[in-house]
C-alpha positions as CSV (number, residue, x, y, z in Angstrom):
1,M,-59.9,-100.4,21.8
2,V,-61.4,-99.7,25.3
3,L,-64.4,-98.1,23.6
4,T,-65.0,-100.8,21.2
5,K,-64.8,-103.5,24.2
6,L,-67.3,-101.0,26.3
7,G,-69.6,-100.8,23.5
8,I,-69.7,-104.8,22.9
9,L,-70.1,-105.5,26.7
10,G,-72.9,-102.9,26.8
11,S,-74.6,-104.1,24.0
12,F,-74.4,-107.6,25.1
13,F,-75.8,-106.6,28.6
14,L,-78.7,-105.1,26.8
15,V,-79.5,-108.0,24.8
16,Q,-79.3,-110.1,27.8
17,M,-81.8,-107.9,30.0
18,K,-84.5,-108.3,26.9
19,L,-84.3,-112.1,26.9
20,S,-86.7,-113.9,29.2
21,G,-84.2,-116.6,30.0
22,Y,-86.5,-119.3,28.6
23,L,-85.7,-120.7,25.0
24,P,-88.3,-123.4,24.0
25,V,-86.9,-126.4,22.4
26,Y,-89.3,-128.6,20.2
27,L,-88.2,-132.1,19.4
28,P,-90.4,-134.3,17.6
29,L,-91.2,-137.6,19.2
30,Y,-89.6,-139.8,16.8
31,L,-86.4,-138.3,17.6
32,Y,-86.3,-139.7,21.1
33,P,-86.0,-143.5,20.1
34,L,-83.6,-142.4,17.4
35,I,-81.2,-140.6,19.9
36,V,-81.3,-143.7,22.4
37,A,-80.8,-146.1,19.3
38,I,-77.7,-144.1,18.1
39,G,-76.4,-143.8,21.7
40,M,-76.6,-147.8,22.1
41,A,-75.3,-148.3,18.8
42,S,-72.2,-146.1,19.6
43,Y,-71.7,-147.8,22.8
44,L,-71.8,-151.2,21.4
45,G,-69.5,-150.4,18.5
46,I,-66.8,-148.9,20.8
47,N,-67.2,-151.7,23.4
48,F,-66.7,-154.3,20.6
49,L,-63.5,-152.4,19.2
50,Q,-62.3,-152.1,22.8
51,L,-62.7,-155.5,23.6
52,R,-61.3,-156.8,20.5
53,R,-58.1,-154.9,21.4
54,I,-57.9,-155.8,24.9
55,N,-58.1,-159.5,24.0
56,Q,-55.3,-159.3,21.6
57,I,-52.9,-158.8,24.7
58,P,-51.6,-162.2,25.9
59,L,-52.7,-162.9,29.6
60,A,-49.3,-163.8,30.7
61,A,-48.0,-160.3,29.5
62,A,-51.1,-158.4,31.1
63,L,-50.2,-160.1,34.5
64,K,-46.5,-159.7,34.5
65,N,-46.8,-156.0,34.3
66,H,-47.8,-154.4,37.7
67,E,-47.0,-150.7,37.0
């Protein structure tokens, strides 16, 4: 068990030494507006659902509970 753990840690260390630390990521330009659009659509959808749920609570009941 100890030898296995030592072997795994040793091999992990050797692999890490060979990496330069920089992994290039290529994203096509059309993905940037798509990411922004998906983020905005998610926000608006969640905001709509939360506001609809909050508006179902009567104002008198909301103001009565100060907990």
